[in-house]
Phi, psi and omega in degrees: 000136175279152183269159189306318180303318181297321177299310184298311179303308185298315182303318179288322175304310183292317176302309183298323180293324184261334177252340189099156181296309178308307186286331176290326175290323176298313178301312177299319179305313183303307184295323184287328187281335189242146177297138199211112181252101177308312193291319172301314185299307186294325179298323181275357181290327185243021187296332177270015178256157175277164174303327185287326182292319188293316182300309175299328174288319177296316184291318179306307182297320180296318176303309190290326178293315180301304178302320178290318178302318185283333175288341183275000000 
């Protein structure tokens, strides 16, 4: 299990990798500025997908993560 500092560091690294430094900072500022319930937000992201589609997305993401960890 990671400690809070490790989670924050990894989170910022992931945001910067996918959004770039400026957009990652904007995302963090938006989250801090507005009341935000991640669980409710996340639940609504895939609501128009079937269980099979969600499963396929999850498996593809896991495969990508596995390939990246083996490439490192």
